[in-house]
N, C-alpha and C positions, 0 to 999 in steps of 0.2 A: 192227452186231447189239450189244444190250446185255442185262445179265443183270439182272434185276430179284427180288429177294426181298420177300415178304409173308407174313402169317399169313392161314392158311384154316382153319378148324375148329380153331382151337387149335393149329396145326402150321405150323412155317416153311416154304415152299416159295421153290423157285427157278424162274424162267421166263426163256426167251431171248425178247427182244423184235426183231422185226423191222419193226415201222413204229409209229408213234404212236398209232395206234388201238388197240394192245394194251396201253399203258401203263394201269397202274391208280393209282386216286385214293388207294387206302390202302398203296401201296407203302412199305416201311420202308427200304428201301435199294436203290441204283441203283449198279452198277459202271459208272463213266465211264472207263474208261483209254482215253485217246486217241480220244476219242470224233469221230465225223466232224462236219463240218458240218451235215449233215442229221439227225443224232441230237443234236445241241447245240439245233437247231431245237425237234425233239420235246419236249425238257425245258422250253423258253422257251413253247411253245404249250401244252402240258398243265400244267405246274406254275407257270408265269408267273414262271420263275428264268432269269436271264440268267448261264451259267456266267462262271466267270473263265477269262481265258487261260491256257494253260500257262506262257507268260512269267511271268505276273502271279502265279500260284502259284510259280514256282521264285525269285521274289523275296524271298517270304516266309521269314526265316531258321529253319531247322530248329528252334532253340528255342522259336520262337513256334507250331510244330507238333506238339510233343511235348514231355513231360518226364519224368523218373523221380524217385522219392523212395522213401522208406521204407514206401509202400504200393503201389508197383508203377509201371508205364508207363501214362501218361495220354496219349490222343492227343485232338487237337482236331480237329473234322473239320465239313463243311457239310453241312447238313440240308435237306430240302425245305419241313418244317413244323416248327412249334415243337414241342420234345417235354417231355411233362409235363403 
């Protein structure tokens, strides 16, 4: 089960996804905490994205994932499509 957030009629909405057919092309955010192999395949099929393995993500140093400065906490994240 995946949780997807998208914008509908100007409002952010959250949907629970039980199959690949429910994934939206306009999704803004998809929670992928411990996705199953089947869910990983849904993302690959629908969005053409191969997800990094948990092992490869764990190898990335924490300092590469986020940093804090005088402006606040900054997070780096993976996105399905370019932003902007």
